[in-house]
N, CA, C, O and the ligand as a Tripos MOL2 file, in Angstrom:
@<TRIPOS>MOLECULE
protein
  253   251    64     0     0
PROTEIN
NO_CHARGES

@<TRIPOS>ATOM
      1 N           1.5950    8.0820  -14.8920 N.3       1 MET1
      2 CA          2.6470    8.3330  -13.9140 C.3       1 MET1
      3 C           2.0350    8.5450  -12.5350 C.2       1 MET1
      4 O           2.4300    7.9020  -11.5630 O.2       1 MET1
      5 N           1.0800    9.4400  -12.4640 N.am      2 SER2
      6 CA          0.5240    9.7550  -11.1530 C.3       2 SER2
      7 C          -0.8750    9.1720  -11.0010 C.2       2 SER2
      8 O          -1.8440    9.8590  -10.6770 O.2       2 SER2
      9 N          -0.9260    7.8990  -11.2470 N.am      3 ARG3
     10 CA         -2.2100    7.2410  -11.0860 C.3       3 ARG3
     11 C          -2.4310    6.8750   -9.6260 C.2       3 ARG3
     12 O          -1.5160    6.3860   -8.9640 O.2       3 ARG3
     13 N          -3.5790    7.0960   -9.1450 N.am      4 GLY4
     14 CA         -3.8810    6.7350   -7.7710 C.3       4 GLY4
     15 C          -4.1670    5.2590   -7.6820 C.2       4 GLY4
     16 O          -4.1510    4.5470   -8.6860 O.2       4 GLY4
     17 N          -4.4290    4.8050   -6.4780 N.am      5 PRO5
     18 CA         -4.7410    3.3880   -6.3100 C.3       5 PRO5
     19 C          -6.0210    3.0200   -7.0380 C.2       5 PRO5
     20 O          -6.9720    3.7970   -7.1270 O.2       5 PRO5
     21 N          -6.0000    1.8150   -7.5470 N.am      6 GLN6
     22 CA         -7.1790    1.3300   -8.2360 C.3       6 GLN6
     23 C          -7.9440    0.3970   -7.3150 C.2       6 GLN6
     24 O          -7.3770   -0.2380   -6.4250 O.2       6 GLN6
     25 N          -9.2000    0.3350   -7.5450 N.am      7 ARG7
     26 CA        -10.0180   -0.5400   -6.7180 C.3       7 ARG7
     27 C         -10.2770   -1.8420   -7.4450 C.2       7 ARG7
     28 O         -10.5650   -1.8780   -8.6420 O.2       7 ARG7
     29 N         -10.1640   -2.8940   -6.6850 N.am      8 HIS8
     30 CA        -10.2990   -4.2010   -7.2920 C.3       8 HIS8
     31 C         -10.8950   -5.1460   -6.2710 C.2       8 HIS8
     32 O         -10.4840   -5.1610   -5.1100 O.2       8 HIS8
     33 N         -11.8510   -5.9210   -6.6990 N.am      9 ASP9
     34 CA        -12.4530   -6.9010   -5.7910 C.3       9 ASP9
     35 C         -11.6130   -8.1590   -5.7560 C.2       9 ASP9
     36 O         -11.3670   -8.7950   -6.7800 O.2       9 ASP9
     37 N         -11.1790   -8.5050   -4.5520 N.am     10 GLU10
     38 CA        -10.3710   -9.7070   -4.3910 C.3      10 GLU10
     39 C         -10.7790  -10.4110   -3.1100 C.2      10 GLU10
     40 O         -11.3110   -9.7870   -2.1920 O.2      10 GLU10
     41 N         -10.5290  -11.7050   -3.0510 N.am     11 PRO11
     42 CA        -10.8160  -12.4200   -1.8120 C.3      11 PRO11
     43 C          -9.8410  -12.0120   -0.7150 C.2      11 PRO11
     44 O          -8.6350  -11.9190   -0.9430 O.2      11 PRO11
     45 N         -10.3680  -11.7750    0.4560 N.am     12 CYS12
     46 CA         -9.5270  -11.4400    1.6010 C.3      12 CYS12
     47 C          -9.5960  -12.5760    2.6140 C.2      12 CYS12
     48 O         -10.6810  -12.9300    3.0760 O.2      12 CYS12
     49 N          -8.4470  -13.1490    2.9640 N.am     13 PRO13
     50 CA         -8.4330  -14.2790    3.8910 C.3      13 PRO13
     51 C          -8.8410  -13.8640    5.3030 C.2      13 PRO13
     52 O          -9.3240  -14.6910    6.0770 O.2      13 PRO13
     53 N          -8.6540  -12.6120    5.6360 N.am     14 VAL14
     54 CA         -9.0160  -12.1470    6.9720 C.3      14 VAL14
     55 C         -10.5250  -11.9580    7.0720 C.2      14 VAL14
     56 O         -11.1620  -12.4170    8.0200 O.2      14 VAL14
     57 N         -11.0740  -11.2810    6.0910 N.am     15 CYS15
     58 CA        -12.5210  -11.0610    6.0680 C.3      15 CYS15
     59 C         -13.2620  -12.3280    5.6600 C.2      15 CYS15
     60 O         -14.4640  -12.4640    5.8870 O.2      15 CYS15
     61 N         -12.5240  -13.2460    5.0570 N.am     16 ASP16
     62 CA        -13.1230  -14.4710    4.5550 C.3      16 ASP16
     63 C         -14.2570  -14.1590    3.5930 C.2      16 ASP16
     64 O         -15.3170  -14.7840    3.6210 O.2      16 ASP16
     65 N         -14.0040  -13.1810    2.7490 N.am     17 ALA17
     66 CA        -14.9960  -12.7790    1.7670 C.3      17 ALA17
     67 C         -14.2940  -11.9970    0.6730 C.2      17 ALA17
     68 O         -13.1340  -11.6070    0.8090 O.2      17 ALA17
     69 N         -15.0100  -11.7810   -0.3970 N.am     18 THR18
     70 CA        -14.4630  -10.9320   -1.4390 C.3      18 THR18
     71 C         -14.7640   -9.4790   -1.1080 C.2      18 THR18
     72 O         -15.9210   -9.0840   -0.9690 O.2      18 THR18
     73 N         -13.7230   -8.7070   -0.9880 N.am     19 THR19
     74 CA        -13.8810   -7.3170   -0.5900 C.3      19 THR19
     75 C         -13.1490   -6.4120   -1.5710 C.2      19 THR19
     76 O         -12.3790   -6.8710   -2.4140 O.2      19 THR19
     77 N         -13.4040   -5.1460   -1.4430 N.am     20 THR20
     78 CA        -12.7290   -4.1830   -2.3000 C.3      20 THR20
     79 C         -11.3330   -3.9090   -1.7680 C.2      20 THR20
     80 O         -11.1440   -3.6020   -0.5910 O.2      20 THR20
     81 N         -10.3780   -4.0250   -2.6470 N.am     21 HIS21
     82 CA         -8.9930   -3.7480   -2.2810 C.3      21 HIS21
     83 C          -8.4870   -2.5440   -3.0620 C.2      21 HIS21
     84 O          -8.8820   -2.3010   -4.2030 O.2      21 HIS21
     85 N          -7.6140   -1.8100   -2.4210 N.am     22 LEU22
     86 CA         -6.8920   -0.7680   -3.1350 C.3      22 LEU22
     87 C          -5.6140   -1.3790   -3.6740 C.2      22 LEU22
     88 O          -4.8350   -1.9710   -2.9260 O.2      22 LEU22
     89 N          -5.4050   -1.2400   -4.9420 N.am     23 VAL23
     90 CA         -4.2580   -1.8650   -5.5870 C.3      23 VAL23
     91 C          -3.3020   -0.7940   -6.0850 C.2      23 VAL23
     92 O          -3.6810    0.0930   -6.8490 O.2      23 VAL23
     93 N          -2.0760   -0.8910   -5.6450 N.am     24 THR24
     94 CA         -1.0500    0.0240   -6.1340 C.3      24 THR24
     95 C           0.1690   -0.7690   -6.5560 C.2      24 THR24
     96 O           0.4340   -1.8560   -6.0430 O.2      24 THR24
     97 N           0.8930   -0.2160   -7.4840 N.am     25 ILE25
     98 CA          2.1570   -0.8180   -7.9150 C.3      25 ILE25
     99 C           3.2880    0.0470   -7.3860 C.2      25 ILE25
    100 O           3.3160    1.2560   -7.6150 O.2      25 ILE25
    101 N           4.2080   -0.5700   -6.6860 N.am     26 GLU26
    102 CA          5.3510    0.2060   -6.2320 C.3      26 GLU26
    103 C           6.6420   -0.5350   -6.5220 C.2      26 GLU26
    104 O           6.6910   -1.7650   -6.5650 O.2      26 GLU26
    105 N           7.6740    0.2490   -6.7150 N.am     27 LEU27
    106 CA          8.9780   -0.3420   -6.9970 C.3      27 LEU27
    107 C           9.7510   -0.4860   -5.6940 C.2      27 LEU27
    108 O           9.8640    0.4600   -4.9140 O.2      27 LEU27
    109 N          10.2660   -1.6540   -5.4780 N.am     28 ARG28
    110 CA         11.0610   -1.8880   -4.2900 C.3      28 ARG28
    111 C          12.4280   -2.3980   -4.6990 C.2      28 ARG28
    112 O          12.5830   -3.1840   -5.6340 O.2      28 ARG28
    113 N          13.3840   -1.9300   -3.9770 N.am     29 GLN29
    114 CA         14.7330   -2.4000   -4.2460 C.3      29 GLN29
    115 C          14.9260   -3.7000   -3.4860 C.2      29 GLN29
    116 O          14.5390   -3.8180   -2.3230 O.2      29 GLN29
    117 N          15.5060   -4.6390   -4.1320 N.am     30 GLU30
    118 CA         15.7150   -5.8840   -3.4030 C.3      30 GLU30
    119 C          17.1340   -6.3760   -3.5360 C.2      30 GLU30
    120 O          17.9140   -5.8830   -4.3510 O.2      30 GLU30
    121 N          17.4460   -7.3390   -2.7340 N.am     31 GLY31
    122 CA         18.7990   -7.8630   -2.7330 C.3      31 GLY31
    123 C          19.6840   -7.0490   -1.8020 C.2      31 GLY31
    124 O          19.3520   -5.9150   -1.4560 O.2      31 GLY31
    125 N          20.7950   -7.6200   -1.4010 N.am     32 PRO32
    126 CA         21.7490   -6.9120   -0.5540 C.3      32 PRO32
    127 C          22.3990   -5.7680   -1.3030 C.2      32 PRO32
    128 O          22.3520   -5.6970   -2.5310 O.2      32 PRO32
    129 N          23.0030   -4.8780   -0.5440 N.am     33 ASP33
    130 CA         23.6520   -3.7360   -1.1790 C.3      33 ASP33
    131 C          24.8010   -4.2030   -2.0740 C.2      33 ASP33
    132 O          25.5240   -5.1490   -1.7590 O.2      33 ASP33
    133 N          24.9340   -3.5240   -3.1660 N.am     34 GLY34
    134 CA         26.0640   -3.7980   -4.0410 C.3      34 GLY34
    135 C          25.9700   -5.1250   -4.7610 C.2      34 GLY34
    136 O          26.9780   -5.6820   -5.1950 O.2      34 GLY34
    137 N          24.7870   -5.6160   -4.8840 N.am     35 GLU35
    138 CA         24.6540   -6.8660   -5.6050 C.3      35 GLU35
    139 C          24.9900   -6.6700   -7.0740 C.2      35 GLU35
    140 O          25.5810   -7.5260   -7.7320 O.2      35 GLU35
    141 N          24.5910   -5.5240   -7.5440 N.am     36 ASN36
    142 CA         24.8600   -5.1860   -8.9330 C.3      36 ASN36
    143 C          25.1960   -3.7160   -9.0350 C.2      36 ASN36
    144 O          24.8990   -2.9360   -8.1300 O.2      36 ASN36
    145 N          25.8060   -3.3480  -10.1210 N.am     37 CYS37
    146 CA         26.0600   -1.9370  -10.3260 C.3      37 CYS37
    147 C          24.7460   -1.2080  -10.5500 C.2      37 CYS37
    148 O          24.5280   -0.1030  -10.0530 O.2      37 CYS37
    149 N          23.9030   -1.8420  -11.2920 N.am     38 ALA38
    150 CA         22.6220   -1.2230  -11.5840 C.3      38 ALA38
    151 C          21.6500   -1.4650  -10.4440 C.2      38 ALA38
    152 O          21.7430   -2.4550   -9.7190 O.2      38 ALA38
    153 N          20.7450   -0.5630  -10.3100 N.am     39 TYR39
    154 CA         19.6950   -0.7850   -9.3270 C.3      39 TYR39
    155 C          18.8270   -1.9300   -9.8000 C.2      39 TYR39
    156 O          18.4450   -2.0000  -10.9680 O.2      39 TYR39
    157 N          18.5280   -2.8000   -8.9020 N.am     40 SER40
    158 CA         17.5760   -3.8320   -9.2610 C.3      40 SER40
    159 C          16.2930   -3.5750   -8.5070 C.2      40 SER40
    160 O          16.1420   -3.9170   -7.3340 O.2      40 SER40
    161 N          15.4100   -2.9820   -9.2010 N.am     41 ARG41
    162 CA         14.1130   -2.6920   -8.5840 C.3      41 ARG41
    163 C          13.0770   -3.6080   -9.1810 C.2      41 ARG41
    164 O          13.0130   -3.8120  -10.3930 O.2      41 ARG41
    165 N          12.2870   -4.1400   -8.3190 N.am     42 GLU42
    166 CA         11.2360   -5.0210   -8.7820 C.3      42 GLU42
    167 C           9.8850   -4.3860   -8.4770 C.2      42 GLU42
    168 O           9.6740   -3.8400   -7.3940 O.2      42 GLU42
    169 N           8.9840   -4.4630   -9.4300 N.am     43 PRO43
    170 CA          7.6580   -3.9390   -9.1660 C.3      43 PRO43
    171 C           6.8690   -4.8830   -8.2750 C.2      43 PRO43
    172 O           6.8260   -6.0920   -8.5060 O.2      43 PRO43
    173 N           6.2590   -4.3240   -7.2770 N.am     44 TYR44
    174 CA          5.3980   -5.1030   -6.4020 C.3      44 TYR44
    175 C           3.9730   -4.6060   -6.5190 C.2      44 TYR44
    176 O           3.7050   -3.4090   -6.6260 O.2      44 TYR44
    177 N           3.0970   -5.5440   -6.4930 N.am     45 ARG45
    178 CA          1.6860   -5.2010   -6.5150 C.3      45 ARG45
    179 C           1.1880   -5.2720   -5.0740 C.2      45 ARG45
    180 O           1.1510   -6.3400   -4.4620 O.2      45 ARG45
    181 N           0.8120   -4.1230   -4.5550 N.am     46 VAL46
    182 CA          0.3880   -4.0470   -3.1660 C.3      46 VAL46
    183 C          -1.1210   -3.9010   -3.1160 C.2      46 VAL46
    184 O          -1.6960   -2.9910   -3.7110 O.2      46 VAL46
    185 N          -1.7470   -4.8160   -2.3950 N.am     47 THR47
    186 CA         -3.1940   -4.7480   -2.2650 C.3      47 THR47
    187 C          -3.5520   -4.5350   -0.8080 C.2      47 THR47
    188 O          -2.9860   -5.1720    0.0810 O.2      47 THR47
    189 N          -4.4850   -3.6460   -0.5710 N.am     48 GLU48
    190 CA         -4.9160   -3.3730    0.7900 C.3      48 GLU48
    191 C          -6.4210   -3.4980    0.8680 C.2      48 GLU48
    192 O          -7.1600   -2.8560    0.1220 O.2      48 GLU48
    193 N          -6.8550   -4.3360    1.7830 N.am     49 CYS49
    194 CA         -8.2830   -4.5350    1.9720 C.3      49 CYS49
    195 C          -8.8900   -3.2850    2.5900 C.2      49 CYS49
    196 O          -8.3920   -2.7720    3.5920 O.2      49 CYS49
    197 N          -9.9460   -2.8090    1.9980 N.am     50 THR50
    198 CA        -10.5580   -1.5870    2.5130 C.3      50 THR50
    199 C         -11.4430   -1.8760    3.7140 C.2      50 THR50
    200 O         -11.9300   -0.9490    4.3620 O.2      50 THR50
    201 N         -11.6570   -3.1510    4.0160 N.am     51 VAL51
    202 CA        -12.5280   -3.4950    5.1360 C.3      51 VAL51
    203 C         -11.7180   -3.6970    6.4150 C.2      51 VAL51
    204 O         -12.0250   -3.1070    7.4510 O.2      51 VAL51
    205 N         -10.6790   -4.5370    6.3370 N.am     52 CYS52
    206 CA         -9.9030   -4.8340    7.5380 C.3      52 CYS52
    207 C          -8.5390   -4.1520    7.5210 C.2      52 CYS52
    208 O          -7.8490   -4.1210    8.5410 O.2      52 CYS52
    209 N          -8.1530   -3.6190    6.3980 N.am     53 GLY53
    210 CA         -6.9010   -2.8680    6.3410 C.3      53 GLY53
    211 C          -5.6730   -3.7340    6.1230 C.2      53 GLY53
    212 O          -4.5540   -3.2230    6.0860 O.2      53 GLY53
    213 N          -5.8650   -5.0260    5.9810 N.am     54 ARG54
    214 CA         -4.7210   -5.8990    5.7560 C.3      54 ARG54
    215 C          -4.1200   -5.6140    4.3870 C.2      54 ARG54
    216 O          -4.8320   -5.5000    3.3900 O.2      54 ARG54
    217 N          -2.8190   -5.5040    4.3590 N.am     55 SER55
    218 CA         -2.1680   -5.2720    3.0740 C.3      55 SER55
    219 C          -1.1190   -6.3400    2.8490 C.2      55 SER55
    220 O          -0.5200   -6.8660    3.7880 O.2      55 SER55
    221 N          -0.9190   -6.6370    1.6120 N.am     56 ARG56
    222 CA          0.1330   -7.5740    1.2790 C.3      56 ARG56
    223 C           0.6800   -7.2340   -0.0840 C.2      56 ARG56
    224 O           0.0000   -6.6440   -0.9240 O.2      56 ARG56
    225 N           1.9080   -7.6170   -0.2810 N.am     57 ALA57
    226 CA          2.5820   -7.2940   -1.5190 C.3      57 ALA57
    227 C           3.0360   -8.5600   -2.1910 C.2      57 ALA57
    228 O           3.5130   -9.4860   -1.5340 O.2      57 ALA57
    229 N           2.8930   -8.6060   -3.4780 N.am     58 SER58
    230 CA          3.4030   -9.7460   -4.2200 C.3      58 SER58
    231 C           4.1820   -9.2280   -5.4200 C.2      58 SER58
    232 O           3.7970   -8.2590   -6.0760 O.2      58 SER58
    233 N           5.2600   -9.8900   -5.6740 N.am     59 ARG59
    234 CA          6.1030   -9.4490   -6.7700 C.3      59 ARG59
    235 C           5.3920   -9.6340   -8.1050 C.2      59 ARG59
    236 O           4.7290  -10.6410   -8.3530 O.2      59 ARG59
    237 N           5.5500   -8.6530   -8.9290 N.am     60 VAL60
    238 CA          4.9950   -8.7420  -10.2660 C.3      60 VAL60
    239 C           6.0410   -9.3240  -11.1850 C.2      60 VAL60
    240 O           7.1570   -8.8160  -11.2940 O.2      60 VAL60
    241 N           5.6720  -10.3630  -11.8200 N.am     61 ARG61
    242 CA          6.6300  -10.9510  -12.7610 C.3      61 ARG61
    243 C           6.2610  -10.5750  -14.1600 C.2      61 ARG61
    244 O           5.1840  -10.9060  -14.6560 O.2      61 ARG61
    245 N           7.1810   -9.8720  -14.7940 N.am     62 SER62
    246 CA          6.9700   -9.5490  -16.1870 C.3      62 SER62
    247 C           7.7030  -10.5880  -17.0060 C.2      62 SER62
    248 O           8.8990  -10.8020  -16.8080 O.2      62 SER62
    249 N           7.0350  -11.2120  -17.8840 N.am     63 ALA63
    250 CA          7.6130  -12.3320  -18.6290 C.3      63 ALA63
    251 C           7.5540  -13.5670  -17.7380 C.2      63 ALA63
    252 O           7.9850  -14.6450  -18.1470 O.2      63 ALA63
    253 ZN        -10.1490   -7.8500    4.7030 Zn       64 ZN64
@<TRIPOS>BOND
     1     1     2 1
     2     2     3 1
     3     3     4 2
     4     3     5 am
     5     5     6 1
     6     6     7 1
     7     7     8 2
     8     7     9 am
     9     9    10 1
    10    10    11 1
    11    11    12 2
    12    11    13 am
    13    13    14 1
    14    14    15 1
    15    15    16 2
    16    15    17 am
    17    17    18 1
    18    18    19 1
    19    19    20 2
    20    19    21 am
    21    21    22 1
    22    22    23 1
    23    23    24 2
    24    23    25 am
    25    25    26 1
    26    26    27 1
    27    27    28 2
    28    27    29 am
    29    29    30 1
    30    30    31 1
    31    31    32 2
    32    31    33 am
    33    33    34 1
    34    34    35 1
    35    35    36 2
    36    35    37 am
    37    37    38 1
    38    38    39 1
    39    39    40 2
    40    39    41 am
    41    41    42 1
    42    42    43 1
    43    43    44 2
    44    43    45 am
    45    45    46 1
    46    46    47 1
    47    47    48 2
    48    47    49 am
    49    49    50 1
    50    50    51 1
    51    51    52 2
    52    51    53 am
    53    53    54 1
    54    54    55 1
    55    55    56 2
    56    55    57 am
    57    57    58 1
    58    58    59 1
    59    59    60 2
    60    59    61 am
    61    61    62 1
    62    62    63 1
    63    63    64 2
    64    63    65 am
    65    65    66 1
    66    66    67 1
    67    67    68 2
    68    67    69 am
    69    69    70 1
    70    70    71 1
    71    71    72 2
    72    71    73 am
    73    73    74 1
    74    74    75 1
    75    75    76 2
    76    75    77 am
    77    77    78 1
    78    78    79 1
    79    79    80 2
    80    79    81 am
    81    81    82 1
    82    82    83 1
    83    83    84 2
    84    83    85 am
    85    85    86 1
    86    86    87 1
    87    87    88 2
    88    87    89 am
    89    89    90 1
    90    90    91 1
    91    91    92 2
    92    91    93 am
    93    93    94 1
    94    94    95 1
    95    95    96 2
    96    95    97 am
    97    97    98 1
    98    98    99 1
    99    99   100 2
   100    99   101 am
   101   101   102 1
   102   102   103 1
   103   103   104 2
   104   103   105 am
   105   105   106 1
   106   106   107 1
   107   107   108 2
   108   107   109 am
   109   109   110 1
   110   110   111 1
   111   111   112 2
   112   111   113 am
   113   113   114 1
   114   114   115 1
   115   115   116 2
   116   115   117 am
   117   117   118 1
   118   118   119 1
   119   119   120 2
   120   119   121 am
   121   121   122 1
   122   122   123 1
   123   123   124 2
   124   123   125 am
   125   125   126 1
   126   126   127 1
   127   127   128 2
   128   127   129 am
   129   129   130 1
   130   130   131 1
   131   131   132 2
   132   131   133 am
   133   133   134 1
   134   134   135 1
   135   135   136 2
   136   135   137 am
   137   137   138 1
   138   138   139 1
   139   139   140 2
   140   139   141 am
   141   141   142 1
   142   142   143 1
   143   143   144 2
   144   143   145 am
   145   145   146 1
   146   146   147 1
   147   147   148 2
   148   147   149 am
   149   149   150 1
   150   150   151 1
   151   151   152 2
   152   151   153 am
   153   153   154 1
   154   154   155 1
   155   155   156 2
   156   155   157 am
   157   157   158 1
   158   158   159 1
   159   159   160 2
   160   159   161 am
   161   161   162 1
   162   162   163 1
   163   163   164 2
   164   163   165 am
   165   165   166 1
   166   166   167 1
   167   167   168 2
   168   167   169 am
   169   169   170 1
   170   170   171 1
   171   171   172 2
   172   171   173 am
   173   173   174 1
   174   174   175 1
   175   175   176 2
   176   175   177 am
   177   177   178 1
   178   178   179 1
   179   179   180 2
   180   179   181 am
   181   181   182 1
   182   182   183 1
   183   183   184 2
   184   183   185 am
   185   185   186 1
   186   186   187 1
   187   187   188 2
   188   187   189 am
   189   189   190 1
   190   190   191 1
   191   191   192 2
   192   191   193 am
   193   193   194 1
   194   194   195 1
   195   195   196 2
   196   195   197 am
   197   197   198 1
   198   198   199 1
   199   199   200 2
   200   199   201 am
   201   201   202 1
   202   202   203 1
   203   203   204 2
   204   203   205 am
   205   205   206 1
   206   206   207 1
   207   207   208 2
   208   207   209 am
   209   209   210 1
   210   210   211 1
   211   211   212 2
   212   211   213 am
   213   213   214 1
   214   214   215 1
   215   215   216 2
   216   215   217 am
   217   217   218 1
   218   218   219 1
   219   219   220 2
   220   219   221 am
   221   221   222 1
   222   222   223 1
   223   223   224 2
   224   223   225 am
   225   225   226 1
   226   226   227 1
   227   227   228 2
   228   227   229 am
   229   229   230 1
   230   230   231 1
   231   231   232 2
   232   231   233 am
   233   233   234 1
   234   234   235 1
   235   235   236 2
   236   235   237 am
   237   237   238 1
   238   238   239 1
   239   239   240 2
   240   239   241 am
   241   241   242 1
   242   242   243 1
   243   243   244 2
   244   243   245 am
   245   245   246 1
   246   246   247 1
   247   247   248 2
   248   247   249 am
   249   249   250 1
   250   250   251 1
   251   251   252 2
@<TRIPOS>SUBSTRUCTURE
     1 MET1         2 RESIDUE 1 A MET
     2 SER2         6 RESIDUE 1 A SER
     3 ARG3        10 RESIDUE 1 A ARG
     4 GLY4        14 RESIDUE 1 A GLY
     5 PRO5        18 RESIDUE 1 A PRO
     6 GLN6        22 RESIDUE 1 A GLN
     7 ARG7        26 RESIDUE 1 A ARG
     8 HIS8        30 RESIDUE 1 A HIS
     9 ASP9        34 RESIDUE 1 A ASP
    10 GLU10       38 RESIDUE 1 A GLU
    11 PRO11       42 RESIDUE 1 A PRO
    12 CYS12       46 RESIDUE 1 A CYS
    13 PRO13       50 RESIDUE 1 A PRO
    14 VAL14       54 RESIDUE 1 A VAL
    15 CYS15       58 RESIDUE 1 A CYS
    16 ASP16       62 RESIDUE 1 A ASP
    17 ALA17       66 RESIDUE 1 A ALA
    18 THR18       70 RESIDUE 1 A THR
    19 THR19       74 RESIDUE 1 A THR
    20 THR20       78 RESIDUE 1 A THR
    21 HIS21       82 RESIDUE 1 A HIS
    22 LEU22       86 RESIDUE 1 A LEU
    23 VAL23       90 RESIDUE 1 A VAL
    24 THR24       94 RESIDUE 1 A THR
    25 ILE25       98 RESIDUE 1 A ILE
    26 GLU26      102 RESIDUE 1 A GLU
    27 LEU27      106 RESIDUE 1 A LEU
    28 ARG28      110 RESIDUE 1 A ARG
    29 GLN29      114 RESIDUE 1 A GLN
    30 GLU30      118 RESIDUE 1 A GLU
    31 GLY31      122 RESIDUE 1 A GLY
    32 PRO32      126 RESIDUE 1 A PRO
    33 ASP33      130 RESIDUE 1 A ASP
    34 GLY34      134 RESIDUE 1 A GLY
    35 GLU35      138 RESIDUE 1 A GLU
    36 ASN36      142 RESIDUE 1 A ASN
    37 CYS37      146 RESIDUE 1 A CYS
    38 ALA38      150 RESIDUE 1 A ALA
    39 TYR39      154 RESIDUE 1 A TYR
    40 SER40      158 RESIDUE 1 A SER
    41 ARG41      162 RESIDUE 1 A ARG
    42 GLU42      166 RESIDUE 1 A GLU
    43 PRO43      170 RESIDUE 1 A PRO
    44 TYR44      174 RESIDUE 1 A TYR
    45 ARG45      178 RESIDUE 1 A ARG
    46 VAL46      182 RESIDUE 1 A VAL
    47 THR47      186 RESIDUE 1 A THR
    48 GLU48      190 RESIDUE 1 A GLU
    49 CYS49      194 RESIDUE 1 A CYS
    50 THR50      198 RESIDUE 1 A THR
    51 VAL51      202 RESIDUE 1 A VAL
    52 CYS52      206 RESIDUE 1 A CYS
    53 GLY53      210 RESIDUE 1 A GLY
    54 ARG54      214 RESIDUE 1 A ARG
    55 SER55      218 RESIDUE 1 A SER
    56 ARG56      222 RESIDUE 1 A ARG
    57 ALA57      226 RESIDUE 1 A ALA
    58 SER58      230 RESIDUE 1 A SER
    59 ARG59      234 RESIDUE 1 A ARG
    60 VAL60      238 RESIDUE 1 A VAL
    61 ARG61      242 RESIDUE 1 A ARG
    62 SER62      246 RESIDUE 1 A SER
    63 ALA63      250 RESIDUE 1 A ALA
    64 ZN64       253 GROUP 0 **** ****
C-alpha cells in the first residue's frame, strides 16, 4: 500500500542515455464528468528521470 517509488533503469530521450528513473503507479480519473456512475480510474505508470527530471506517464493496461 505505502510503497515508495521504485528505481528502474530506462532510456531517457532527453538525456539520450539510459538513466535511473523513479517509477510510481498512480490512479488517475479519466473521462468527462458523469461518464459513468462508477469512478473510472486508470492506473498510470509515472516515470521520472533522476538526471534531468523529465517525467512522463503512460497508462497501464491490465489485460
Ligand atoms: Zn533524463
